[in-house]
PyMOL Python script that loads the backbone (N, CA, C, O; Angstrom):
from pymol import cmd

cmd.read_pdbstr("""\
ATOM      1  N   UNK A   1       0.803  -1.269  -0.115  1.00  0.00           N
ATOM      2  CA  UNK A   1       0.048   0.101   0.104  1.00  0.00           C
ATOM      3  C   UNK A   1       0.819   1.097   0.174  1.00  0.00           C
ATOM      4  O   UNK A   1       1.638   1.143   1.092  1.00  0.00           O
ATOM      5  N   UNK A   2       0.722   2.333  -0.967  1.00  0.00           N
ATOM      6  CA  UNK A   2       1.301   3.333  -0.904  1.00  0.00           C
ATOM      7  C   UNK A   2       1.196   4.118   0.611  1.00  0.00           C
ATOM      8  O   UNK A   2       0.082   4.182   1.132  1.00  0.00           O
ATOM      9  N   UNK A   3       2.320   4.685   1.275  1.00  0.00           N
ATOM     10  CA  UNK A   3       2.255   5.411   2.266  1.00  0.00           C
ATOM     11  C   UNK A   3       3.187   6.740   2.234  1.00  0.00           C
ATOM     12  O   UNK A   3       4.203   6.938   2.899  1.00  0.00           O
ATOM     13  N   UNK A   4       2.648   7.496   1.400  1.00  0.00           N
ATOM     14  CA  UNK A   4       3.825   8.890   1.239  1.00  0.00           C
ATOM     15  C   UNK A   4       4.146   9.731   2.585  1.00  0.00           C
ATOM     16  O   UNK A   4       3.404   9.920   3.549  1.00  0.00           O
ATOM     17  N   UNK A   5       5.054  10.040   2.435  1.00  0.00           N
ATOM     18  CA  UNK A   5       5.592  10.915   3.541  1.00  0.00           C
ATOM     19  C   UNK A   5       7.304  10.783   3.657  1.00  0.00           C
ATOM     20  O   UNK A   5       8.081  11.613   3.184  1.00  0.00           O
ATOM     21  N   UNK A   6       7.633   9.757   4.271  1.00  0.00           N
ATOM     22  CA  UNK A   6       9.077  10.058   4.786  1.00  0.00           C
ATOM     23  C   UNK A   6      10.066   9.729   3.563  1.00  0.00           C
ATOM     24  O   UNK A   6      11.130  10.347   3.535  1.00  0.00           O
ATOM     25  N   UNK A   7       9.813   8.882   2.644  1.00  0.00           N
ATOM     26  CA  UNK A   7      10.604   8.763   1.541  1.00  0.00           C
ATOM     27  C   UNK A   7       9.530   8.750   0.316  1.00  0.00           C
ATOM     28  O   UNK A   7       8.433   8.199   0.410  1.00  0.00           O
ATOM     29  N   UNK A   8      10.007   9.451  -0.878  1.00  0.00           N
ATOM     30  CA  UNK A   8       9.308   9.321  -1.979  1.00  0.00           C
ATOM     31  C   UNK A   8       9.134   7.971  -2.428  1.00  0.00           C
ATOM     32  O   UNK A   8      10.103   7.212  -2.398  1.00  0.00           O
ATOM     33  N   UNK A   9       7.869   7.526  -2.895  1.00  0.00           N
ATOM     34  CA  UNK A   9       7.424   6.248  -3.313  1.00  0.00           C
ATOM     35  C   UNK A   9       7.318   5.198  -2.034  1.00  0.00           C
ATOM     36  O   UNK A   9       7.233   3.986  -2.232  1.00  0.00           O
ATOM     37  N   UNK A  10       7.331   5.791  -0.659  1.00  0.00           N
ATOM     38  CA  UNK A  10       7.415   4.636   0.506  1.00  0.00           C
ATOM     39  C   UNK A  10       5.924   3.919   0.139  1.00  0.00           C
ATOM     40  O   UNK A  10       4.921   4.418  -0.371  1.00  0.00           O
ATOM     41  N   UNK A  11       6.186   2.587   0.596  1.00  0.00           N
ATOM     42  CA  UNK A  11       5.070   1.716   0.722  1.00  0.00           C
ATOM     43  C   UNK A  11       5.185   0.923   1.964  1.00  0.00           C
ATOM     44  O   UNK A  11       6.292   0.760   2.478  1.00  0.00           O
ATOM     45  N   UNK A  12       4.048   0.390   2.510  1.00  0.00           N
ATOM     46  CA  UNK A  12       4.113  -0.523   3.466  1.00  0.00           C
ATOM     47  C   UNK A  12       3.368  -1.792   3.086  1.00  0.00           C
ATOM     48  O   UNK A  12       2.540  -1.878   2.179  1.00  0.00           O
ATOM     49  N   UNK A  13       3.788  -2.817   3.939  1.00  0.00           N
ATOM     50  CA  UNK A  13       2.886  -4.103   3.729  1.00  0.00           C
ATOM     51  C   UNK A  13       2.062  -4.356   4.772  1.00  0.00           C
ATOM     52  O   UNK A  13       2.407  -4.252   5.949  1.00  0.00           O
ATOM     53  N   UNK A  14       0.785  -4.745   4.325  1.00  0.00           N
ATOM     54  CA  UNK A  14      -0.396  -5.019   5.587  1.00  0.00           C
ATOM     55  C   UNK A  14      -0.658  -6.255   5.388  1.00  0.00           C
ATOM     56  O   UNK A  14      -0.796  -6.722   4.257  1.00  0.00           O
ATOM     57  N   UNK A  15      -0.773  -7.050   6.649  1.00  0.00           N
ATOM     58  CA  UNK A  15      -1.005  -8.598   6.891  1.00  0.00           C
ATOM     59  C   UNK A  15      -1.973  -8.693   7.500  1.00  0.00           C
ATOM     60  O   UNK A  15      -2.114  -8.000   8.508  1.00  0.00           O
ATOM     61  N   UNK A  16      -3.011  -9.633   7.066  1.00  0.00           N
ATOM     62  CA  UNK A  16      -4.190  -9.982   7.797  1.00  0.00           C
ATOM     63  C   UNK A  16      -3.757 -11.203   8.664  1.00  0.00           C
ATOM     64  O   UNK A  16      -3.308 -12.249   8.193  1.00  0.00           O
ATOM     65  N   UNK A  17      -3.953 -10.932  10.040  1.00  0.00           N
ATOM     66  CA  UNK A  17      -3.507 -12.096  10.954  1.00  0.00           C
ATOM     67  C   UNK A  17      -4.904 -12.458  11.504  1.00  0.00           C
ATOM     68  O   UNK A  17      -5.945 -11.937  11.104  1.00  0.00           O
ATOM     69  N   UNK A  18      -4.820 -13.385  12.444  1.00  0.00           N
ATOM     70  CA  UNK A  18      -5.813 -13.838  13.290  1.00  0.00           C
ATOM     71  C   UNK A  18      -6.205 -12.876  14.193  1.00  0.00           C
ATOM     72  O   UNK A  18      -7.359 -12.853  14.623  1.00  0.00           O
ATOM     73  N   UNK A  19      -5.268 -11.985  14.565  1.00  0.00           N
ATOM     74  CA  UNK A  19      -5.655 -11.085  15.665  1.00  0.00           C
ATOM     75  C   UNK A  19      -6.283  -9.535  15.173  1.00  0.00           C
ATOM     76  O   UNK A  19      -6.841  -8.704  15.889  1.00  0.00           O
ATOM     77  N   UNK A  20      -5.988  -9.464  13.716  1.00  0.00           N
ATOM     78  CA  UNK A  20      -6.275  -8.369  12.889  1.00  0.00           C
ATOM     79  C   UNK A  20      -5.190  -7.866  12.079  1.00  0.00           C
ATOM     80  O   UNK A  20      -4.177  -8.541  11.894  1.00  0.00           O
ATOM     81  N   UNK A  21      -5.376  -6.535  11.510  1.00  0.00           N
ATOM     82  CA  UNK A  21      -4.231  -6.154  10.644  1.00  0.00           C
ATOM     83  C   UNK A  21      -2.939  -5.787  11.226  1.00  0.00           C
ATOM     84  O   UNK A  21      -2.853  -4.905  12.080  1.00  0.00           O
ATOM     85  N   UNK A  22      -1.824  -6.511  10.736  1.00  0.00           N
ATOM     86  CA  UNK A  22      -0.461  -5.864  10.969  1.00  0.00           C
ATOM     87  C   UNK A  22       0.068  -5.051   9.924  1.00  0.00           C
ATOM     88  O   UNK A  22      -0.219  -5.268   8.747  1.00  0.00           O
ATOM     89  N   UNK A  23       0.804  -4.154  10.273  1.00  0.00           N
ATOM     90  CA  UNK A  23       1.474  -3.304   9.166  1.00  0.00           C
ATOM     91  C   UNK A  23       3.170  -3.379   9.207  1.00  0.00           C
ATOM     92  O   UNK A  23       3.673  -2.971  10.254  1.00  0.00           O
ATOM     93  N   UNK A  24       3.811  -3.720   8.471  1.00  0.00           N
ATOM     94  CA  UNK A  24       5.094  -3.623   8.395  1.00  0.00           C
ATOM     95  C   UNK A  24       5.313  -2.232   7.747  1.00  0.00           C
ATOM     96  O   UNK A  24       5.075  -2.050   6.552  1.00  0.00           O
ATOM     97  N   UNK A  25       5.795  -1.206   8.608  1.00  0.00           N
ATOM     98  CA  UNK A  25       5.707  -0.023   8.232  1.00  0.00           C
ATOM     99  C   UNK A  25       7.153   0.636   7.893  1.00  0.00           C
ATOM    100  O   UNK A  25       7.300   1.813   7.562  1.00  0.00           O
ATOM    101  N   UNK A  26       8.076  -0.208   8.015  1.00  0.00           N
ATOM    102  CA  UNK A  26       9.494   0.468   7.529  1.00  0.00           C
ATOM    103  C   UNK A  26       9.705   1.696   8.268  1.00  0.00           C
ATOM    104  O   UNK A  26       9.492   1.801   9.476  1.00  0.00           O
ATOM    105  N   UNK A  27      10.172   2.714   7.441  1.00  0.00           N
ATOM    106  CA  UNK A  27      10.347   4.171   7.911  1.00  0.00           C
ATOM    107  C   UNK A  27       9.339   5.025   7.914  1.00  0.00           C
ATOM    108  O   UNK A  27       9.610   6.203   8.143  1.00  0.00           O
ATOM    109  N   UNK A  28       7.912   4.631   7.657  1.00  0.00           N
ATOM    110  CA  UNK A  28       6.880   5.367   7.761  1.00  0.00           C
ATOM    111  C   UNK A  28       6.706   5.795   9.035  1.00  0.00           C
ATOM    112  O   UNK A  28       6.354   6.961   9.213  1.00  0.00           O
ATOM    113  N   UNK A  29       6.911   4.972  10.078  1.00  0.00           N
ATOM    114  CA  UNK A  29       7.003   5.356  11.486  1.00  0.00           C
ATOM    115  C   UNK A  29       8.492   5.084  11.818  1.00  0.00           C
ATOM    116  O   UNK A  29       9.026   4.072  11.364  1.00  0.00           O
ATOM    117  N   UNK A  30       9.212   5.997  12.634  1.00  0.00           N
ATOM    118  CA  UNK A  30      10.546   5.816  12.832  1.00  0.00           C
ATOM    119  C   UNK A  30      10.362   5.354  14.416  1.00  0.00           C
ATOM    120  O   UNK A  30      11.133   4.458  14.759  1.00  0.00           O
ATOM    121  N   UNK A  31       9.518   5.805  15.347  1.00  0.00           N
ATOM    122  CA  UNK A  31       9.493   5.365  16.762  1.00  0.00           C
ATOM    123  C   UNK A  31       7.915   5.581  17.126  1.00  0.00           C
ATOM    124  O   UNK A  31       7.136   6.351  16.563  1.00  0.00           O
ATOM    125  N   UNK A  32       7.645   4.684  18.235  1.00  0.00           N
ATOM    126  CA  UNK A  32       6.338   4.702  18.802  1.00  0.00           C
ATOM    127  C   UNK A  32       5.667   5.962  18.860  1.00  0.00           C
ATOM    128  O   UNK A  32       4.503   6.064  18.470  1.00  0.00           O
ATOM    129  N   UNK A  33       6.376   7.028  19.363  1.00  0.00           N
ATOM    130  CA  UNK A  33       5.705   8.083  19.764  1.00  0.00           C
ATOM    131  C   UNK A  33       5.002   8.809  18.387  1.00  0.00           C
ATOM    132  O   UNK A  33       4.083   9.611  18.554  1.00  0.00           O
ATOM    133  N   UNK A  34       5.414   8.532  17.234  1.00  0.00           N
ATOM    134  CA  UNK A  34       4.857   9.055  16.269  1.00  0.00           C
ATOM    135  C   UNK A  34       3.328   8.497  15.818  1.00  0.00           C
ATOM    136  O   UNK A  34       2.645   9.084  14.978  1.00  0.00           O
ATOM    137  N   UNK A  35       3.025   7.617  16.314  1.00  0.00           N
ATOM    138  CA  UNK A  35       1.703   6.911  16.227  1.00  0.00           C
ATOM    139  C   UNK A  35       0.590   7.831  16.988  1.00  0.00           C
ATOM    140  O   UNK A  35      -0.585   7.954  16.640  1.00  0.00           O
ATOM    141  N   UNK A  36       1.202   8.426  18.062  1.00  0.00           N
ATOM    142  CA  UNK A  36       0.163   9.627  18.914  1.00  0.00           C
ATOM    143  C   UNK A  36       0.039  10.792  18.188  1.00  0.00           C
ATOM    144  O   UNK A  36      -0.945  11.515  18.344  1.00  0.00           O
ATOM    145  N   UNK A  37       0.937  11.064  17.399  1.00  0.00           N
ATOM    146  CA  UNK A  37       1.142  12.411  16.701  1.00  0.00           C
ATOM    147  C   UNK A  37       1.439  12.378  15.055  1.00  0.00           C
ATOM    148  O   UNK A  37       2.449  12.908  14.591  1.00  0.00           O
ATOM    149  N   UNK A  38       0.518  11.745  14.285  1.00  0.00           N
ATOM    150  CA  UNK A  38       1.039  11.534  13.082  1.00  0.00           C
ATOM    151  C   UNK A  38       1.463  12.797  12.341  1.00  0.00           C
ATOM    152  O   UNK A  38       0.891  13.829  12.691  1.00  0.00           O
ATOM    153  N   UNK A  39       2.297  12.873  11.457  1.00  0.00           N
ATOM    154  CA  UNK A  39       2.646  14.133  10.693  1.00  0.00           C
ATOM    155  C   UNK A  39       2.532  13.724   8.983  1.00  0.00           C
ATOM    156  O   UNK A  39       2.493  14.646   8.169  1.00  0.00           O
ATOM    157  N   UNK A  40       2.495  12.675   8.647  1.00  0.00           N
ATOM    158  CA  UNK A  40       2.534  12.442   7.163  1.00  0.00           C
ATOM    159  C   UNK A  40       1.166  11.761   6.822  1.00  0.00           C
ATOM    160  O   UNK A  40       0.485  11.103   7.609  1.00  0.00           O
ATOM    161  N   UNK A  41       0.895  12.022   5.569  1.00  0.00           N
ATOM    162  CA  UNK A  41      -0.090  11.385   4.787  1.00  0.00           C
ATOM    163  C   UNK A  41      -0.051   9.683   5.135  1.00  0.00           C
ATOM    164  O   UNK A  41      -1.025   9.021   5.492  1.00  0.00           O
ATOM    165  N   UNK A  42       1.137   9.253   4.959  1.00  0.00           N
ATOM    166  CA  UNK A  42       1.251   7.761   5.059  1.00  0.00           C
ATOM    167  C   UNK A  42       0.854   7.432   6.422  1.00  0.00           C
ATOM    168  O   UNK A  42      -0.035   6.584   6.502  1.00  0.00           O
ATOM    169  N   UNK A  43       1.354   7.955   7.622  1.00  0.00           N
ATOM    170  CA  UNK A  43       1.018   7.675   8.798  1.00  0.00           C
ATOM    171  C   UNK A  43      -0.360   7.765   9.073  1.00  0.00           C
ATOM    172  O   UNK A  43      -0.819   6.992   9.914  1.00  0.00           O
ATOM    173  N   UNK A  44      -1.147   8.621   8.479  1.00  0.00           N
ATOM    174  CA  UNK A  44      -2.640   8.772   8.855  1.00  0.00           C
ATOM    175  C   UNK A  44      -3.287   7.765   7.881  1.00  0.00           C
ATOM    176  O   UNK A  44      -4.471   7.479   8.062  1.00  0.00           O
ATOM    177  N   UNK A  45      -2.659   7.251   6.947  1.00  0.00           N
ATOM    178  CA  UNK A  45      -3.445   6.287   6.303  1.00  0.00           C
ATOM    179  C   UNK A  45      -3.150   4.865   6.999  1.00  0.00           C
ATOM    180  O   UNK A  45      -4.012   3.987   6.970  1.00  0.00           O
ATOM    181  N   UNK A  46      -1.984   4.679   7.585  1.00  0.00           N
ATOM    182  CA  UNK A  46      -1.635   3.406   8.270  1.00  0.00           C
ATOM    183  C   UNK A  46      -2.445   3.343   9.530  1.00  0.00           C
ATOM    184  O   UNK A  46      -2.864   2.238   9.875  1.00  0.00           O
ATOM    185  N   UNK A  47      -2.765   4.598  10.393  1.00  0.00           N
ATOM    186  CA  UNK A  47      -3.530   4.447  11.537  1.00  0.00           C
ATOM    187  C   UNK A  47      -5.222   4.371  11.153  1.00  0.00           C
ATOM    188  O   UNK A  47      -6.072   3.949  11.936  1.00  0.00           O
ATOM    189  N   UNK A  48      -5.488   4.866   9.803  1.00  0.00           N
ATOM    190  CA  UNK A  48      -6.908   4.637   9.488  1.00  0.00           C
ATOM    191  C   UNK A  48      -7.195   3.205   9.331  1.00  0.00           C
ATOM    192  O   UNK A  48      -8.385   2.909   9.445  1.00  0.00           O
ATOM    193  N   UNK A  49      -6.460   2.356   9.120  1.00  0.00           N
ATOM    194  CA  UNK A  49      -6.605   0.921   8.892  1.00  0.00           C
ATOM    195  C   UNK A  49      -6.919   0.073  10.417  1.00  0.00           C
ATOM    196  O   UNK A  49      -7.377  -1.056  10.594  1.00  0.00           O
ATOM    197  N   UNK A  50      -6.549   0.935  11.235  1.00  0.00           N
ATOM    198  CA  UNK A  50      -7.036   0.427  12.797  1.00  0.00           C
ATOM    199  C   UNK A  50      -6.161  -0.684  12.999  1.00  0.00           C
ATOM    200  O   UNK A  50      -6.791  -1.651  13.428  1.00  0.00           O
ATOM    201  N   UNK A  51      -4.888  -0.913  12.841  1.00  0.00           N
ATOM    202  CA  UNK A  51      -3.953  -1.926  12.990  1.00  0.00           C
ATOM    203  C   UNK A  51      -3.814  -2.522  14.534  1.00  0.00           C
ATOM    204  O   UNK A  51      -4.006  -1.771  15.491  1.00  0.00           O
ATOM    205  N   UNK A  52      -3.518  -3.726  14.691  1.00  0.00           N
ATOM    206  CA  UNK A  52      -3.312  -4.400  16.055  1.00  0.00           C
ATOM    207  C   UNK A  52      -1.899  -4.180  16.254  1.00  0.00           C
ATOM    208  O   UNK A  52      -1.521  -4.169  17.425  1.00  0.00           O
ATOM    209  N   UNK A  53      -0.874  -3.969  15.164  1.00  0.00           N
ATOM    210  CA  UNK A  53       0.586  -3.947  15.394  1.00  0.00           C
ATOM    211  C   UNK A  53       0.952  -3.128  14.262  1.00  0.00           C
ATOM    212  O   UNK A  53       0.455  -3.239  13.141  1.00  0.00           O
ATOM    213  N   UNK A  54       1.906  -2.242  14.628  1.00  0.00           N
ATOM    214  CA  UNK A  54       2.672  -1.633  13.561  1.00  0.00           C
ATOM    215  C   UNK A  54       4.252  -2.020  13.863  1.00  0.00           C
ATOM    216  O   UNK A  54       4.846  -1.867  14.930  1.00  0.00           O
ATOM    217  N   UNK A  55       4.751  -2.548  12.662  1.00  0.00           N
ATOM    218  CA  UNK A  55       6.286  -3.001  12.930  1.00  0.00           C
ATOM    219  C   UNK A  55       7.237  -1.795  12.195  1.00  0.00           C
ATOM    220  O   UNK A  55       7.219  -1.662  10.972  1.00  0.00           O
ATOM    221  N   UNK A  56       8.043  -0.959  13.045  1.00  0.00           N
ATOM    222  CA  UNK A  56       8.873   0.007  12.535  1.00  0.00           C
ATOM    223  C   UNK A  56      10.509  -0.387  12.286  1.00  0.00           C
ATOM    224  O   UNK A  56      11.047  -1.245  12.986  1.00  0.00           O
ATOM    225  N   UNK A  57      11.089   0.184  11.433  1.00  0.00           N
ATOM    226  CA  UNK A  57      12.503  -0.254  11.393  1.00  0.00           C
ATOM    227  C   UNK A  57      13.478   0.127  12.485  1.00  0.00           C
ATOM    228  O   UNK A  57      14.570  -0.425  12.615  1.00  0.00           O
ATOM    229  N   UNK A  58      13.015   1.131  13.293  1.00  0.00           N
ATOM    230  CA  UNK A  58      14.000   1.538  14.242  1.00  0.00           C
ATOM    231  C   UNK A  58      13.449   1.167  15.635  1.00  0.00           C
ATOM    232  O   UNK A  58      13.881   1.771  16.617  1.00  0.00           O
ATOM    233  N   UNK A  59      12.480   0.168  15.772  1.00  0.00           N
ATOM    234  CA  UNK A  59      12.122  -0.150  17.071  1.00  0.00           C
ATOM    235  C   UNK A  59      12.308  -1.698  17.112  1.00  0.00           C
ATOM    236  O   UNK A  59      12.251  -2.333  16.059  1.00  0.00           O
ATOM    237  N   UNK A  60      12.520  -2.294  18.261  1.00  0.00           N
ATOM    238  CA  UNK A  60      12.708  -3.833  18.485  1.00  0.00           C
ATOM    239  C   UNK A  60      11.406  -4.585  18.471  1.00  0.00           C
ATOM    240  O   UNK A  60      11.345  -5.639  17.839  1.00  0.00           O
ATOM    241  N   UNK A  61      10.355  -4.121  19.125  1.00  0.00           N
ATOM    242  CA  UNK A  61       9.031  -4.292  19.511  1.00  0.00           C
ATOM    243  C   UNK A  61       7.866  -3.556  18.498  1.00  0.00           C
ATOM    244  O   UNK A  61       7.936  -2.356  18.232  1.00  0.00           O
ATOM    245  N   UNK A  62       6.999  -4.269  18.074  1.00  0.00           N
ATOM    246  CA  UNK A  62       6.022  -3.499  17.270  1.00  0.00           C
ATOM    247  C   UNK A  62       5.196  -2.494  18.083  1.00  0.00           C
ATOM    248  O   UNK A  62       5.120  -2.811  19.270  1.00  0.00           O
ATOM    249  N   UNK A  63       4.647  -1.524  17.796  1.00  0.00           N
ATOM    250  CA  UNK A  63       3.615  -0.724  18.323  1.00  0.00           C
ATOM    251  C   UNK A  63       2.293  -1.385  18.527  1.00  0.00           C
ATOM    252  O   UNK A  63       1.792  -1.824  17.492  1.00  0.00           O
ATOM    253  N   UNK A  64       1.549  -1.571  19.739  1.00  0.00           N
ATOM    254  CA  UNK A  64       0.242  -2.014  19.769  1.00  0.00           C
ATOM    255  C   UNK A  64      -0.540  -0.946  20.332  1.00  0.00           C
ATOM    256  O   UNK A  64       0.037  -0.045  20.940  1.00  0.00           O
ATOM    257  N   UNK A  65      -1.753  -0.946  20.201  1.00  0.00           N
ATOM    258  CA  UNK A  65      -2.891  -0.123  20.914  1.00  0.00           C
ATOM    259  C   UNK A  65      -2.744  -0.388  22.554  1.00  0.00           C
ATOM    260  O   UNK A  65      -2.413  -1.445  23.092  1.00  0.00           O
ATOM    261  N   UNK A  66      -3.009   0.594  23.050  1.00  0.00           N
ATOM    262  CA  UNK A  66      -3.302   0.349  24.600  1.00  0.00           C
ATOM    263  C   UNK A  66      -4.744  -0.414  24.856  1.00  0.00           C
ATOM    264  O   UNK A  66      -5.798  -0.108  24.300  1.00  0.00           O
ATOM    265  N   UNK A  67      -4.571  -1.411  25.763  1.00  0.00           N
ATOM    266  CA  UNK A  67      -5.764  -2.235  25.973  1.00  0.00           C
ATOM    267  C   UNK A  67      -6.782  -1.505  26.912  1.00  0.00           C
ATOM    268  O   UNK A  67      -6.382  -0.866  27.885  1.00  0.00           O
ATOM    269  N   UNK A  68      -7.877  -1.597  26.651  1.00  0.00           N
ATOM    270  CA  UNK A  68      -8.863  -0.815  27.320  1.00  0.00           C
ATOM    271  C   UNK A  68      -9.060  -1.699  28.552  1.00  0.00           C
ATOM    272  O   UNK A  68      -8.909  -2.917  28.449  1.00  0.00           O
ATOM    273  N   UNK A  69      -9.435  -1.058  29.857  1.00  0.00           N
ATOM    274  CA  UNK A  69      -9.662  -1.765  31.022  1.00  0.00           C
ATOM    275  C   UNK A  69     -11.086  -1.990  31.134  1.00  0.00           C
ATOM    276  O   UNK A  69     -11.540  -2.606  32.099  1.00  0.00           O
TER     277      UNK A  69
END
""", "prot")
cmd.dss("prot")
cmd.show_as("cartoon", "prot")
cmd.util.cbc("prot")
cmd.orient("prot")
């Protein structure tokens, strides 16, 4: 899926899992804090998918949404 913003022609891979959509985002997101304050069209597109996980190239663990109590 095209995810414009960080690098011209950027794309992400969206994978349907048993838990929901996971996104391999590469450099579309660099660190988890960007999920809370998206600044690029690509970041907003990824978040609009309501993913259960976002894998980023500069983080060891994926971002996952906070669990509701």
